[in-house]
C-alpha positions in Angstrom: -0.3 0.2 0.2 2.6 2.5 0.9 4.9 1.7 -2.4 1.1 2.4 -4.2 1.3 5.8 -2.1 4.9 6.6 -3.1 3.9 6.5 -6.4 1.1 8.8 -6.4 2.6 11.3 -4.2 4.1 14.1 -6.2 7.8 14.9 -6.5 7.9 18.6 -5.0 6.8 20.0 -1.5 4.2 22.7 -2.4 2.0 19.8 -4.0 3.1 17.6 -1.2 1.7 20.1 1.3 -1.6 20.3 -0.2 -2.2 16.7 -0.8 -1.6 16.3 3.8 -3.9 20.0 4.0 -6.7 18.4 1.9 -6.4 14.7 4.0 -6.2 16.7 7.1 -9.3 18.8 6.1 -11.8 14.9 5.9 -9.8 13.8 9.0 -11.0 17.3 10.9 -14.5 17.0 9.0 -15.2 12.9 10.3 -13.7 14.6 14.0 -17.4 16.8 13.8 -19.6 13.5 12.9 -17.3 11.6 15.7 -20.6 10.1 17.5 -21.8 8.4 14.1 -20.1 5.1 13.1 -19.4 6.6 9.8 -17.7 9.3 11.2 -15.1 7.3 13.6 -14.4 5.3 10.5 -13.8 8.5 8.1 -11.7 10.0 11.1 -9.8 6.8 11.4 -9.3 6.1 7.5 -8.4 9.8 7.1 -6.2 10.0 9.5 -3.9 6.9 8.6 -3.8 8.2 5.4 -2.7 12.1 6.0 0.3 10.7 8.5 1.0 8.1 5.8 1.6 11.0 3.6 2.7 13.6 6.1 5.5 10.8 6.3 6.0 10.8 2.9 5.9 14.5 2.6 8.7 14.8 5.1 10.9 12.6 2.5 10.8 15.1 -0.1 13.8 17.3 -0.9 13.5 21.1 -0.3 14.4 23.1 -3.5 16.0 26.3 -4.1 
């Protein structure tokens, strides 16, 4: 799964930060409905995706 995400992940930091912030936004949306089972599932799934994307983002080089 991680190798698939690595291939789908971008190679520049600007687009990588956009992907991480979008996943974080979905996680926050799931937190709003934490009392519902679907809200919990969205929160857990998007939270894991956010963490993986953030770790991939940290691996990108800064270009000057």
